[in-house]
N, C-alpha and C positions, 0 to 999 in steps of 0.2 A: 790710726796706726794699724788696725787690723787689716784694712784694705791694702795698705802698703806692704804688708807681709804676705799677702796672698800671691799665688802664682799668677802669671798672665793667663788669659783665656786659652791660648794655644798650648801652654804647658799643662794647664789643668785638663784640657781635652785629651792630651796624650796619656796622662795618668789614668783617667777613666776609661780610655780605649784599651790600655793594657789590661785593666781589670776585666772589662767586658769580653775581650777577645782571648783571654787565657784559656787554654785547653789542656786536658790530659791527653797527651799525644802518645799513641801506641803503634802507629804505622807511618809510612812515608818518610822514614829517616834516610838521609842521603849519606853516601860513603865519602864523607868529608870530615876530617878531624877538626875539633875546635882549637883555634889558636890559643896558645898559652896565655896571652894577654886578655883574651876574651873570657877564658875560664876563670882567670884571676878576678876579673871584674864581677862575674857572677858570684863567686865566693865572697868577695868583698861586700857585695850587696847583702848576702845572707848574714855576714858578720856584723852588718850595721843594724840588724833587727833589734827591737826592744827586748830586754831580758830582765827578769825579776832580780833586783839587787845588783844589777850590772854584772851578773855572774857569767854571762856568755857561756852557757853549758854545752853548746853544739860542738860536735867533732865531725870531721869529714874524712872519708876514705875515697879517693879518686881511683876508679877501677877502669883499666884499659886492656889488661892482659886477656886474650881470648880464652885461655885455659880457665882462668878464674870465672869469666862470664859464662862459659859453658857449664861449669859446676853450679853456678847460681841459677842458670836456666833449668838445670835438672831438678833443683829444689822447687822451682816454680811449677814445673810439669807435674810433679808428684802432688803438690798442694792443690793444684788446679783440678786434678782428677778427683781428689777427695771432695773438693767443693762441688764439682759436677754431680757427684753421687748423691748430693742432698736434694737435687731437683728431680722432678718426675715428668714424663711425657713431653708435651710441647715445650714446656719451660726449660727442660733439660736440653732439648735440641737448640733452643735459642741461646742458652748459655754456651753451649759448645761452639756456636758460631761467633761468639764475641772474641775480639782481639784485645787481650788484657795485659800485654807487655810488649816491650821492644828491646829486651835485654841483649840479644845478639845483633839486632839491626842497628841499634844506636851505637855510634863510635865511642860514646863516653857514658860510663855508669858512675853513679855517686851514691854512696851509702852515708846516711846521716845518723849520727848517734848522739846521745845525751848523757852528760856526766852530772846526774842528779845529786850526787854526794859531794860535789866540789865545794870547797870552803870559800871560793870567790864570792864576794858580796856579803860575807859574814852572816848569812841567813836572813838578811832583810827580805821581807815579803813572803818567806817560806815557813814561818812558824805555824801558821794555821792552814796553809795550802802548799805543801811541799811539791805537789804535782805541777806547780807553776814553772818549774824548770823544764818540764816537757812541753808546756804551752809555749815557752819562750823559744824552744827549738823549732816548733811548728811555725812560729812567726818568721824564723830564719828561712825556712823552706819556702814560705809564701813570698818573701822578699826575692829570693833567687828565682822563683817561678815568674814573677812579674818582670824582673830585669831580663830574664831570658826571652820572654815574649817581645819585649821592646827591641831586642837584638835579633829577632827572627829565629830564635832557637826554640825547638820543641822540647817539652819536658813531660815525661810520663811517670807516674807514681805506681810502683808495683807493690801491692799489699798482699798478694797471694804467695806468701813465702813462710816457711817454718823458721821462726827467729833462732831457735837453737841450732838448727842445721846451718843456717847462714853464719851464725856466730863462729862455728868451727872452720868454715871455709875461709872467712875473712880474718880469723884470729882475733876476734873482738874480746877484749878483757871483760871479766865478769862484772866489774863495777860500772860499765857503760851500758845504757839501754838502747837497743835498736829502735829507731823511730821510722826511718823511711829508706826505701831503695828507689832511686830515680834513674831514668834513662834520659840522656841529653844528646841533642844533635841538631844539625840543620835538617829541615824538612821540606817537602815539596809543596806544602801549603798547610793552612789552618782551617779547620772545619768551621762552618757558620754557627753550629750548635754542638753541644757535647755528644760524643759517640752514643752513649746510652740513651739519650733522648732521641737521637736520629733513628736508631734501630728499634725504638719502641719499648725498651726495657723498663724505662721509668720516665716520668714527666716532671718538669720543674714545678715546685710550689710557688705560688704567688707571694710576694713580700708581705701582703696584708695578712696572710694566714699565719705568719710567724711573729707578729707583733702583739704584745699586751702592754697595757698602761697601768702603772701603780701597783698591780699585783698580777700573778699569772692567771690567765683566763683560758687555758686550753689551747694556746697558739700552736699551730702546726699539727693539730689532731683532727683536722677536718678531712 
Protein backbone atom coordinates (compact mmCIF):
# COMPACT_ATOMS: atom_id res chain seq x y z
CA UNK A 1 0.00 0.00 0.00
CA UNK A 2 2.77 2.46 0.89
CA UNK A 3 4.39 1.92 -2.52
CA UNK A 4 1.09 2.69 -4.22
CA UNK A 5 0.84 5.96 -2.32
CA UNK A 6 4.35 7.10 -3.31
CA UNK A 7 4.92 9.58 -6.12
CA UNK A 8 6.32 8.33 -9.38
CA UNK A 9 10.08 8.64 -9.81
CA UNK A 10 9.64 11.65 -12.10
CA UNK A 11 7.34 13.39 -9.65
CA UNK A 12 9.67 12.63 -6.76
CA UNK A 13 12.68 13.94 -8.64
CA UNK A 14 10.80 17.19 -9.32
CA UNK A 15 10.11 17.69 -5.62
CA UNK A 16 13.73 17.11 -4.64
CA UNK A 17 14.93 19.31 -7.50
CA UNK A 18 12.78 22.22 -6.28
CA UNK A 19 14.25 21.80 -2.80
CA UNK A 20 17.84 21.58 -4.04
CA UNK A 21 17.57 24.46 -6.50
CA UNK A 22 15.64 26.89 -4.30
CA UNK A 23 17.63 30.09 -3.91
CA UNK A 24 17.32 33.36 -2.03
CA UNK A 25 17.20 35.64 -5.09
CA UNK A 26 18.28 39.26 -4.77
CA UNK A 27 19.31 40.18 -8.31
CA UNK A 28 18.35 39.49 -11.91
CA UNK A 29 14.65 40.25 -11.57
CA UNK A 30 12.92 40.90 -14.90
CA UNK A 31 10.55 43.79 -15.53
CA UNK A 32 7.61 41.47 -15.98
CA UNK A 33 4.66 41.37 -13.59
CA UNK A 34 3.37 38.10 -12.21
CA UNK A 35 0.03 37.07 -13.75
CA UNK A 36 -2.81 37.06 -11.25
CA UNK A 37 -3.46 33.35 -11.66
CA UNK A 38 0.20 32.56 -10.94
CA UNK A 39 0.26 34.75 -7.85
CA UNK A 40 -2.90 33.03 -6.67
CA UNK A 41 -1.28 29.60 -7.15
CA UNK A 42 1.70 30.64 -5.05
CA UNK A 43 -0.49 32.01 -2.28
CA UNK A 44 -2.65 28.88 -2.44
CA UNK A 45 0.49 26.77 -2.00
CA UNK A 46 1.38 28.84 1.06
CA UNK A 47 -2.16 28.49 2.37
CA UNK A 48 -1.85 24.69 2.08
CA UNK A 49 0.97 24.57 4.63
CA UNK A 50 0.65 22.57 7.83
CA UNK A 51 -0.45 24.63 10.82
CA UNK A 52 -0.83 23.84 14.50
CA UNK A 53 -4.47 23.17 15.34
CA UNK A 54 -5.38 24.04 11.74
CA UNK A 55 -5.30 27.66 12.86
CA UNK A 56 -3.79 28.92 9.56
CA UNK A 57 -2.28 32.01 11.23
CA UNK A 58 -0.60 33.49 8.14
CA UNK A 59 -1.76 36.78 6.65
CA UNK A 60 -0.45 38.28 3.40
CA UNK A 61 -0.02 41.85 2.15
CA UNK A 62 0.59 41.98 -1.62
CA UNK A 63 2.68 45.07 -2.40
CA UNK A 64 2.97 46.53 -5.89
CA UNK A 65 2.79 50.30 -5.38
CA UNK A 66 6.15 51.90 -6.16
CA UNK A 67 5.70 54.57 -3.49
CA UNK A 68 5.20 51.94 -0.81
CA UNK A 69 8.16 49.92 -2.05
CA UNK A 70 10.42 52.98 -2.01
CA UNK A 71 9.40 53.63 1.59
CA UNK A 72 10.26 50.03 2.49
CA UNK A 73 13.55 50.32 0.62
CA UNK A 74 14.39 53.36 2.73
CA UNK A 75 13.82 51.29 5.87
CA UNK A 76 16.15 48.65 4.46
CA UNK A 77 18.89 51.17 3.66
CA UNK A 78 18.86 52.57 7.18
CA UNK A 79 18.91 49.11 8.79
CA UNK A 80 21.58 47.91 6.38
CA UNK A 81 23.85 50.82 7.30
CA UNK A 82 23.43 49.99 10.97
CA UNK A 83 24.29 46.37 10.21
CA UNK A 84 27.39 47.38 8.25
CA UNK A 85 28.62 49.41 11.22
CA UNK A 86 28.93 46.18 13.22
CA UNK A 87 31.71 44.91 10.97
CA UNK A 88 35.29 46.08 10.73
CA UNK A 89 38.00 46.20 8.09
CA UNK A 90 37.90 43.67 5.28
CA UNK A 91 34.72 42.04 6.55
CA UNK A 92 32.94 45.39 6.43
CA UNK A 93 34.04 45.84 2.82
CA UNK A 94 32.80 42.37 1.96
CA UNK A 95 29.49 43.10 3.66
CA UNK A 96 29.08 46.34 1.73
CA UNK A 97 29.55 44.40 -1.51
CA UNK A 98 26.72 41.97 -0.74
CA UNK A 99 23.40 42.31 -2.58
CA UNK A 100 20.87 41.73 0.17
CA UNK A 101 17.52 42.79 -1.30
CA UNK A 102 15.53 43.27 -4.49
CA UNK A 103 12.74 45.48 -3.16
CA UNK A 104 12.68 47.91 -6.08
CA UNK A 105 13.86 45.50 -8.79
CA UNK A 106 11.26 42.81 -8.16
CA UNK A 107 7.82 43.61 -9.61
CA UNK A 108 6.07 41.97 -6.67
CA UNK A 109 6.67 42.29 -2.93
CA UNK A 110 4.89 40.26 -0.28
CA UNK A 111 4.72 40.85 3.44
CA UNK A 112 3.90 37.78 5.53
CA UNK A 113 2.34 38.24 8.96
CA UNK A 114 1.20 35.92 11.74
CA UNK A 115 -1.91 36.15 13.88
CA UNK A 116 -0.58 34.28 16.92
CA UNK A 117 -3.61 35.17 19.00
CA UNK A 118 -6.19 33.76 16.63
CA UNK A 119 -8.81 31.55 18.25
CA UNK A 120 -8.90 29.30 15.20
CA UNK A 121 -7.90 25.79 16.19
CA UNK A 122 -9.11 26.40 19.75
CA UNK A 123 -5.56 26.33 21.11
CA UNK A 124 -4.76 22.75 20.08
CA UNK A 125 -0.98 22.29 20.10
CA UNK A 126 -0.30 25.76 21.50
CA UNK A 127 -0.78 25.19 25.22
CA UNK A 128 2.88 24.44 25.86
CA UNK A 129 4.37 25.93 22.67
CA UNK A 130 2.46 29.06 21.60
CA UNK A 131 5.32 29.92 19.23
CA UNK A 132 4.16 27.13 16.92
CA UNK A 133 1.87 29.71 15.30
CA UNK A 134 5.00 31.44 14.02
CA UNK A 135 6.50 28.11 12.96
CA UNK A 136 3.35 27.38 10.96
CA UNK A 137 3.69 30.71 9.17
CA UNK A 138 7.27 29.90 8.23
CA UNK A 139 6.04 26.59 6.78
CA UNK A 140 3.69 28.62 4.58
CA UNK A 141 6.63 30.70 3.37
CA UNK A 142 8.61 27.58 2.50
CA UNK A 143 5.63 26.19 0.58
CA UNK A 144 5.39 29.40 -1.44
CA UNK A 145 9.15 29.42 -2.04
CA UNK A 146 9.24 25.88 -3.43
CA UNK A 147 6.15 26.44 -5.56
CA UNK A 148 7.72 29.63 -6.91
CA UNK A 149 10.92 27.78 -7.85
CA UNK A 150 8.87 25.20 -9.77
CA UNK A 151 7.24 28.09 -11.67
CA UNK A 152 10.57 29.74 -12.48
CA UNK A 153 9.87 32.57 -10.04
CA UNK A 154 12.65 33.97 -7.87
CA UNK A 155 12.01 34.75 -4.20
CA UNK A 156 14.21 36.82 -1.91
CA UNK A 157 13.68 37.16 1.84
CA UNK A 158 14.60 40.63 3.15
CA UNK A 159 15.32 40.41 6.89
CA UNK A 160 17.26 43.66 7.23
CA UNK A 161 14.27 45.81 8.16
CA UNK A 162 13.08 47.57 11.29
CA UNK A 163 9.78 45.80 12.08
CA UNK A 164 8.25 48.81 13.83
CA UNK A 165 9.00 51.17 10.95
CA UNK A 166 7.65 48.62 8.48
CA UNK A 167 4.53 48.28 10.63
CA UNK A 168 3.82 52.00 10.21
CA UNK A 169 4.38 52.02 6.44
CA UNK A 170 2.14 48.98 5.84
CA UNK A 171 -0.42 49.84 8.53
CA UNK A 172 0.07 46.48 10.25
CA UNK A 173 -2.25 46.05 13.28
CA UNK A 174 -0.62 45.56 16.66
CA UNK A 175 -1.98 42.03 17.10
CA UNK A 176 -0.17 40.74 13.99
CA UNK A 177 3.51 39.73 14.04
CA UNK A 178 5.74 40.63 11.11
CA UNK A 179 7.46 37.44 9.91
CA UNK A 180 8.88 38.03 6.42
CA UNK A 181 9.22 40.54 3.62
CA UNK A 182 9.63 38.78 0.28
CA UNK A 183 10.57 39.96 -3.21
CA UNK A 184 9.05 37.91 -6.05
CA UNK A 185 9.44 37.94 -9.80
CA UNK A 186 10.67 36.31 -12.96
CA UNK A 187 14.46 36.19 -13.03
CA UNK A 188 17.18 35.80 -15.64
CA UNK A 189 18.47 32.64 -13.94
CA UNK A 190 19.08 30.74 -10.72
CA UNK A 191 22.56 30.42 -9.26
CA UNK A 192 24.09 26.99 -8.82
CA UNK A 193 24.85 27.77 -5.17
CA UNK A 194 23.70 30.35 -2.59
CA UNK A 195 25.07 33.87 -3.05
CA UNK A 196 26.71 33.91 0.38
CA UNK A 197 28.52 30.69 -0.39
CA UNK A 198 29.61 31.83 -3.83
CA UNK A 199 31.08 35.08 -2.52
CA UNK A 200 32.85 33.33 0.35
CA UNK A 201 30.85 34.90 3.19
CA UNK A 202 29.95 31.52 4.67
CA UNK A 203 30.18 27.85 3.74
CA UNK A 204 27.58 25.14 4.09
CA UNK A 205 27.70 22.67 6.95
CA UNK A 206 27.67 19.01 6.07
CA UNK A 207 24.53 17.11 7.00
CA UNK A 208 26.53 14.78 9.24
CA UNK A 209 27.58 17.64 11.54
CA UNK A 210 23.93 18.46 12.31
CA UNK A 211 22.71 15.00 13.35
CA UNK A 212 22.61 13.43 16.82
CA UNK A 213 20.99 10.17 17.86
CA UNK A 214 18.97 9.55 21.04
CA UNK A 215 20.37 12.65 22.78
CA UNK A 216 22.08 15.89 21.77
CA UNK A 217 25.78 15.38 21.12
CA UNK A 218 27.01 18.81 20.09
CA UNK A 219 25.78 18.57 16.49
CA UNK A 220 26.57 21.63 14.43
CA UNK A 221 29.25 22.90 16.79
CA UNK A 222 32.25 21.62 14.86
